N, C-alpha and C positions, 0 to 999 in steps of 0.2 A: 769666755771668749770663744767665738765660733771657730771650728777647725776648717782649714782649707787643705785639700789634697791636690798636689801637683803630680801628674803622671806624664813622663816624657823619657824616651830611651836615650836622648842626647843629654849627657851630664852637664854640658855647658849651659844649654837652655834651661835645664832643670834648676841648676844652681843660681842662674840669673833671676829666674822668676821667684825662687825662694827668697833671695836677698832683697828684691824689690818689695815683696809683700811683707817680709819681716820688718823692713823699714817703715812700712805703713802700719805696723802694730798688730799684724795678724799672726795667729798660731798655725804653723805650717807643718804638714807631714808630706813625704815624697815617696814616689814609686818609680822604678826604672823600666817597667813594662806593663802590658795590659793585665796579665795574670796577677802581678803583685798589686796593681791598682785595685782590682776587685777584692783581693784578700784584705788589704788595708782599709778599704772603704767599709767593709763588713765589720771590721774590728773597731774603728773609731767613729763611724757614722758622721762624716764631715757635713758641714752646711753647704759647702761649695766645692766643686771639682773643676780643675783646669786640666784637660786631657788632650795630649797630642793625637792627631788623626792617624798618622802613619807610625805604627809600632809593630814589633814582631809578636807572634803568637796570637794576641788579641789586638786588633786595631781600635782606634777611638770609637768608631761606630758600634763595634761589638761590646766594648766596655759599657758604653752608654745604654745600649739595649738591655744588657744583663742587669745593670744597676737599677734602671727604671722599672724593670720587672720585679724588683724586690720591694715589697710593701714598706719595709723600714727605711729604704733609701730612695723611694720614688720621688719624694719631695726635694731631694738634694738638687741644688741649682748646678746645671752641667754646662760648662763652657768648653766648646770644641776648639782646639788650637791647630791651625793649619796654614800652610803656604798657599793653599787653594783659595781663590777668591771669586770664582765664577758663581753666578746665581744658581746654576744647577747643583753645584756642590753644597751650597747653603740649604737648598731644598732637600737634598739627600740627608744632610745632617739633622734638619728639623724633623724629617720623617722618622729618623732613628730615635728621636726623643731629646735632642740637644736643646738647651734653652737660649744659648747665645754663642757668638763666634769671636775669636781673636785671630788676626792674621799675623804671620811672621813677616819680617821681624817685628817684635812686640814693642809698642810705644808705652813707656812707663805711665804717662798720664791716662791713656786709654785703658790700660790694664787696671789701674786703680779705680777708674770711673766705672768700668764694667763689673768689677768685683763688688764695689759699693752698691751698685744697682741690683746685682744678683743677690747679695745678702739682704737687701731691703725686701726684695720679693720673697726670699726664703722666709724671712722673719714674719712677713705679712701672711704667708701661707700657713706658717706654724700657728700664728694667732688665730687665723680662720679655722684651722683644724681643731684648736683648743676650744674655740667658741662653739663649733659644731658638736664637739664631745659634751660640753656643758649643756647645750640645748637638748641634745639627745638624752642626757641623764635627767634633765628637767622634765622632758616629755615623759620619760619612764616613771619619774616620781609622781607626776600629775596623773598619769594613767593608773598608777598603783593606788594613789589617794582616792581617785574616782571609784575604782573597784571596791576599795574598803568602805567608802561611804555608801555605795549602792548595796553592798552586802550587809553592812551594819543596819541600814534602813530596812532592808528586806527581813533580816532576822529580828529587828525590833518589832516590825509589823507582825511577823509570825509569832513572836513572843507574846505580844498583846492579844493576838487572836487566840493562841493556845491558853493563855491565862484566863481570858474571858470565857472561853468555852468550858474550861475546867471549873470555873466558879459557877457558871449556870448549871452545869451537870451536877455539881456537888450538892447544891441545895435540895433538889427533889430526891436525889439518892439518899441523902441523910434522912430525909423525911420518910422515905420508903423503909429504910433499915430500922428506923426507930419504931415505926408502926407494925413492922413484921413481928416484933416481939409480942405486941399486944394481940395481933392476929393469931399467933400461935397459941397464946393462952386462951383466947376465946374459942378457937377451934377445938382445943383439947376438952374444954368444958362442954361444948356442943356435942362432941363425939361421945363423951361420957353420958350425956343426957339421951342421945339417940340410942346408945347401947342399953340403957335402962328401959327405954320405951320399947325396944325390940323384945324384951323379956316379959313384957306385960301380956295379959290375956286378951287385949283389945285387938280384934281382927283387923281393924283399919291400920293400926300401928304396925302390926306384923306384916301386912301387905305392902305398906309404904317402905318398910325396911328392906323387903325383898326387891322392890322396884329400884331402889337407889343402890342396891348391892352394898349394904352397910359394911360388911366384912372387908370388901376390897377398899372402900373409902377409908376405913380405919387404918389400913396399911399404907395406902398411897398418899393420903393427904399430908401426913408429916413429911414425906419425901418431897412433895411439891413445895412445901414451905421451906425445907432445907435448900432446895434448888434455888428458890428465890433469894434466900439469905446469901448463898454462894455467889449468885449473879450480881447482887447489889454490892457484895464485898469486892468482887472483881472490878466493878465499875469504879469504886472508890480507889482501888489500887491504881487504875489507869489515870484517874484524876490526879492522884499524888505524883505519878510519874510525869504527867504533863506539867504540873507545877514545878517539880524538881528540874525538868528539862528547861523550861522557859526562864526560871530564875529571874523574873522581871524585877523583883525587888532587890536584886543583888548586883547592881552595876559596879559596886566597889569590890576591892579585894576582900576575900573571906577565906577562912580556914574551913576546908570541906573534905569529906570522904570521897575520894575519886571513884570508888566502886559504886556509890549511889548514882553518880552521873552516868557511868557505863550502863548500869541496870535500867535506869529511866530511859536512856536512849534505845536500848534493846526493846523495852516495852512499847515505845513509840513506833518502832519498826516491825512489830510482831506480825503484821499482815503481810510483810514482804519476806518473812523468814520461813515460809512454808517449804518443807522438804530440805531445809538447811539446818544442819546440826550445829549448835553453839556449844563449844567446849571452853569452859572458864577455868583458869588456873590462877586464882587470886592469891597473892602473897600477903604477908602481914605488913600493911602500909600505915604510916602515920598520916594524919591529915596534912594537906598542903595548902599553902596560901596562893590563891589564884583568882581569876575572874571566872566564876563557875559557869555562867551562861556561855561564855566564849569557848571554854574547854568542852562543854557539851556539844557545841557546834562542830568542833573538830571530830569528836566521836561520831556524830551524825554523818559527816562527809565521808570519813574513812569506812564506816560500816556500810553505807550506801554503795560506795565504790566496790567493796568486797562482794556485796550481793550482786551488783551488776557484772562483776568479773566472773562469778560462778555461773550466772545465767548465760553470759556470752560464751563461756567454755562448755556449757551444757553438761555440767557436772552432776552426776547422780551416784551417791548422795553428795550434796554440797556441804562444805564444812568451813566454819569460821572458828579460829582459835583466838582467845583473848587471854593474855597473861600479864601479870603485874608483879613487880618486885622492887625492893629498895636496892639501889645501886651500891655495891660494896665500896667502902672507902670514899663515898661521895654523899653530899647532902642533896640527893636527888632521887627520884623514882623513875622506873622504866615501865612503859606500857607498850605491849606489842599486839598488833591486830593482823592476823595472817589468814589467808584463804587458799583454797585449792582451785582457784579459777583459771582463767585463760592466760594469765601472766602478761608481762609487758615486754615489748621488743627492746633490745639493748640500746638501740639508737634513740629511743624515746625517753629513757630514764633521765638523762641530763636535763630534759625540758619539762619534766613532770610537774614542777612547782611554778612554772611560768604562767602569768595571767593569760587566759583565753586559750591555752593549749589543752586539747582534749583528744583522746583516741577513740571517743565514742562516735557513733553515726551522727550525721547532721540532724539537728533537732533533738538529740538525746542528751546533750550536755553543753554547758556554756564555757567550761574550762575555768571556773572560778572557785570551785570547791577546794581543790588541793592548794591553790595559791593562797586562798584565804586561810586555810588551816596552817600553812607554813608561816604566814604573817602572825597569826595568833600565837603559835608555839614559840617561834624564834624571836620575833620582834616584841610582842607584848609580854611574853613570859621568860625571855632569855633562856629558852630551852633548845632542844634539838628535834628535828623531824627528818627521818631518812627512810628510804625505800630500797629493798632488795627484791628482785624478781627474776624468775626463770620462765621463759616463754613456754606455755603449755603445762606448767606445773603449779603456778600460783605466785602470790606476792605477800610481802610482809612489810608493814609500816611500823617503825619503831619511834616512840616518843620518849624524850627525856625531859622531866620537869623538875625545877628546883623545889625544895621542901620549905625551908625557912626564910629564904631570901625573897622578899616581896617584889613582884614585878613592877616596872615603872611604866 
């Protein structure tokens, strides 16, 4: 039952209105002056108020203006009760925010009719407000779903591209590494032959050995082959990192080593990590059940943000710390990624994981990375993602992920 507040400094009028409305089946609360009316309204949040115009301390207009300025009471239907009947008086009351008028002496039939009409309007406004809230939430959900679809499609395309490039690079590199072993064997044999020839008495062979600087070649050629071996090995490591990062064949939940995901992401970002020191403090972690490709996306976003923050703060040297540990007394692990970058303004921290929110310059960021990361960690994996930051000193992002409870 909706509450009705009656405010009148005359006890006779107050009791009469209360009795008439109670007979009509309404739940009534009463106040004897304007100050009490304001206090009671804040306490019970009535659906409708009948307030006398002329009262001590706060008159009806002041009560109306005060309550209409309160967001929680602005929708309350306000009926101004007065012996004044002039048009100018009604205009004054409407300007103050009143919704309707009752003139003294009060007619019972008119009172009940205006109360019914006021409550209908109040109920309609409440329903409209509720519908607006639902529409607003639906819009947010649709926007969020759109963001996730866009990001998923983008990362899927990136994963396919990365996996394709890795595959195309892997074949010739494997061929090169395999043939380098034969090349080294052949080179050793040729160098031995050249060495024997250089010790012969044939003047042409002696002259040829001097022309090609055989002694230098014997020393340098194995080093060249070793360098080629190391280069090919490094390319294969990059290929493996690309494959591990894309995880294109792992759309389902899998048990994985989280450190491999971090390391593969760091390998992908190596070109951006110039003059930035990476300090890793890995704990002894069990494998966790997760969507590996999605978790690697989170690492990519957070590490990219850390790099951007260091460059924005013009830190020399830049430093990124990555630590992992099993959370004591919990079936979960913790991953912390911190930087000594520019830091985040305190007023921006509550909005950090909102879609499209970014502190970067126009054209430098879309505001999707952190919101996507939050969705992956919190919604897809039932984990936690938090950020603490001090402006001018740096930021730390803390991730908590469950170990044995498979995400839904």
